[in-house]
N, C-alpha and C positions, 0 to 999 in steps of 0.2 A: 258319702255310706261306704260300707269296711266287703264287701263284698261282691260274685257279683248279681248274685240275686239281689241279690237289696237295691246295685243298684238300678238295679231292672224295673225292678217295684215298684224302687222311688220314679223313673223318669213312665212311668202309665201311668199311676198314679193320678195326676191329673186329666189325663185322660181319658182317663170311666170317670171322673163328676164329671167333662161337660160335657161328657152321654148322658149322666144318668139327672144333669143340667138339664137338658131337649130338650129328653124322657120328660118332665116336670112342667117340663112352661108345656109342649102341648096337649102333657098324656094331661098335666091335673089341670092343665091351664090358669098358671101361676100368674104373672107380673114378671115382667123381667126387669126391673129391679128386687125382685123381692127372689127371686133364679140368683141372682148377680152376685147376690148381697150370704146366700147363705153357702154358696163356692166358696165363698172370695176367702170367707170367714172358715168353713173347709177346709180349703185347699193348707191356711197359713197356719190353724193353730198346730197343725201336726211337726211342721218341722221350728213352731218353735217349744214344741213338744223335747224335741230331743237335743237345744238347744247344749249344748258346754257339756258330755255325754259324747263325744264322737270320738277316744283313746278309745274310752274306760269299754263303751259296748265293741267297738271295733279290736282287741285282746282280751273281747271271752267271748263272741264269734270267731275267732280262731281259734282262739282257745276246746269250746267245743267243738270246732269241727278234725282236729288235730285227736283229739277223743273219739273220732268218733259218733259222740251225744246229738241228741237235738242242735237248732241253730234260737229253735222257740223256745226257749224257759235260758235264754245268757243272756238274754237286761236286763241291765240291771234297777234294781230296787227303785235304787231313785232316780231314774227316769221314768219308770210305768210313776210313779205320784203326778213331776211331774209332767206331762204326759196328758194322764188321766185333769189334771188341772189345767191346764190347754185346753181342752177338749169342753170342763164344767164351762169355762171363763170361754171361753169364742161361742159355745153351744149358745148362754146369756145372751153373749151379746147381739148376735142373730138371729133370739130373737122380740128382744129390744129391739134391733133393728127397723126390721118385719110385720111388727106388732099395726 
């Protein structure tokens, strides 16, 4: 990840997903296999969604930071499209596996 904030967010996301999975298991009484499948697909879809865009994302984030602009709009459109496709594909796989 190109910036400190993004590295921290990337490191804490799996922990948040574990808490969500444990909460789903106990609160919603879901089967362990279902929770593990959902967790695995959710954690895998985001790295797959940004593969190949590291340099462009880093460049755009650093430019936005230097200009004092919001870093939220720095993501390249191609990366956002790939990320959306990844979420859709992994979401469909998770639903298919857990049915």
